[in-house]
C-alpha positions in Angstrom: 108.0 85.9 78.1 109.5 89.1 76.7 106.3 90.0 74.9 104.2 89.5 78.1 106.6 91.8 80.0 106.4 94.3 77.1 102.6 94.3 77.4 102.8 94.8 81.2 105.2 97.7 80.8 102.9 99.3 78.2 99.8 98.8 80.4 101.7 100.3 83.4 102.6 103.4 81.4 99.0 103.9 80.3 97.8 103.4 83.9 100.1 106.1 85.0 98.3 108.4 82.6 95.1 107.6 84.5 93.5 105.5 81.8 91.0 102.8 82.6 91.4 99.2 81.7 88.8 99.5 78.9 90.6 102.6 77.5 93.9 100.7 77.6 92.4 97.7 75.8 91.1 100.0 73.1 94.5 101.6 72.8 96.3 98.3 72.5 93.8 97.1 69.9 94.2 100.4 68.0 98.0 99.8 67.9 97.2 96.2 66.7 98.8 94.5 69.6 97.5 91.0 70.3 97.4 89.1 73.6 99.9 86.4 74.3 97.6 83.9 72.7 96.8 86.0 69.7 93.5 87.6 70.6 92.3 91.2 70.8 92.2 92.8 74.2 89.3 93.5 76.4 89.3 95.4 79.7 89.2 92.3 81.9 92.1 90.8 80.1 94.2 94.0 80.7 93.2 93.9 84.4 94.2 90.2 84.6 97.7 91.0 83.2 98.3 93.6 85.9 96.8 91.4 88.7 98.9 88.4 87.8 102.1 90.4 87.6 101.4 91.9 91.0 100.7 88.5 92.5 103.9 87.1 91.0 106.0 90.0 92.4 104.5 89.4 95.9 105.2 85.7 95.7 108.9 86.3 94.9 109.4 88.9 97.6 108.0 86.6 100.3 110.6 85.3 102.7 110.4 81.8 104.0 112.0 80.5 107.2 
């Protein structure tokens, strides 16, 4: 969804600033962003968002015969 993509972009920008997943979770919670299902962020959730996006990108770049 658009909101999930927005969260990914926000997390990516903060990762570029050398922030850890826990620090990013604290920043998102401070700005009162909620997860896609309406809960507060924790470090492992932030990591999961990045991981799933990376896996999705790899899956769509894969070429099949």
